C-alpha positions, 0 to 999 in steps of 0.5 A: 533485474533479478531482484526487480523480477522476483519482487514483481512476481512474488509481491502478492504471495509475500504480502499474503504470507506476511499478513498470515492470510488464509484462503476461505471458501464461499460456504464459510462466508457466503455474504462476503463472496457474493458481495465481491462477486457482484462488485467484480461483475460490475467493475468488469474484472475477474473475481479475485481470490479471497483471504481472511486475516484472523485478527480483530483489528479493522482493515483490508487490502488488495494485492497482486500484479493485475486483475487476472492475478489479484487477491483481496484480504479482510480481517475478521474484525472488519468482517464482523463489525461492518454492515452490508453497505459498509462491507460493499464500500470497502470491497469496492475500494479494494476492487478499484485498486485492482481495476485501476492497476494500483496493485501493479504500481505498488509492486513496481514502485516498491521493487524500484525503491529497493533497487535504488537503495541497493544501488545507493549502497553499492555506490557509497561503498565503492566511493569509500573503497576507491578513496582508501585505495587512491593517492592524495593527488586528487584535486578539488574537482575530485573532492567536489564530485565525491561530495556530490556523489555522497549527497545523491547516494544518501538522498536518492532512497529518501526521495524515492520513498517520499515519491512512493508515499505521495503516489500511494496517498493519491491512489487511495483518493482515486480508489475511494472515488472509484469505489463510491461510483461502483456502489453508487453509495459513497456513504457506505465507504465513508461510514466504514472508514470512520469505523476503521479510523476510530479503531485504535487496535494495531494490526499485529501482522502488519509492518512498515513494508506492507502498511501502504497496502491496507485501506487505512494505516494498520500500525496506529503509532504515528506521532510527532508534528502533523506536517511531518506525519503527512509527508511520511504517511502512507495514507491521506487523513481519514477525515479528509477521505470521508469529507470527499466521499460525502461531498459526492452525495 
């Protein structure tokens, strides 16, 4: 419970720290601030804290636990390469994550996946210690329980992770749709996603623990079979997202 509480309340600040994001002021990035303020008013949520990641890769993310404790971060590369409508589309997507409480869902899910992995590890260790300290009088029933316990302990974290990835992909679709409705211009977000997808530069400050937070996978190193990538991907295919957005027009 202590682990879960720390993960829940500290997830936002930890993510920003890992991303090396720094807070910025309105006087330095007036257009970005104005865009986020206007979209926040339209979405009916407080204006989140705004951070800049000093990296030329194209990406952005939202974090926090609720709209009153939320932040958005954008890379310098994305800020420099998007036009006004594309910037509005990306920021509307991130604000939709906040409005839809996706940031809370992600924080809670990540905390419980870690908790399941921890419990699984404790269970595995206890089985081996108990087995070493017990006599050989254990029957077939005990052996069967041992095998089932081992299988569940090994598979539980994997199943939990797959569920998390599936939830993450569906929430990306929802944020795309919500963001497009917020701006009333799906093409802006569609063009921004195309630019982000065509950018092959990995985001150096990202890692597997934080990749699911970004608007698009920042690692750029997925290889292997297509169906396996789809199963373990943190994001749906960019082409599919763009297609869905343009079908809204």
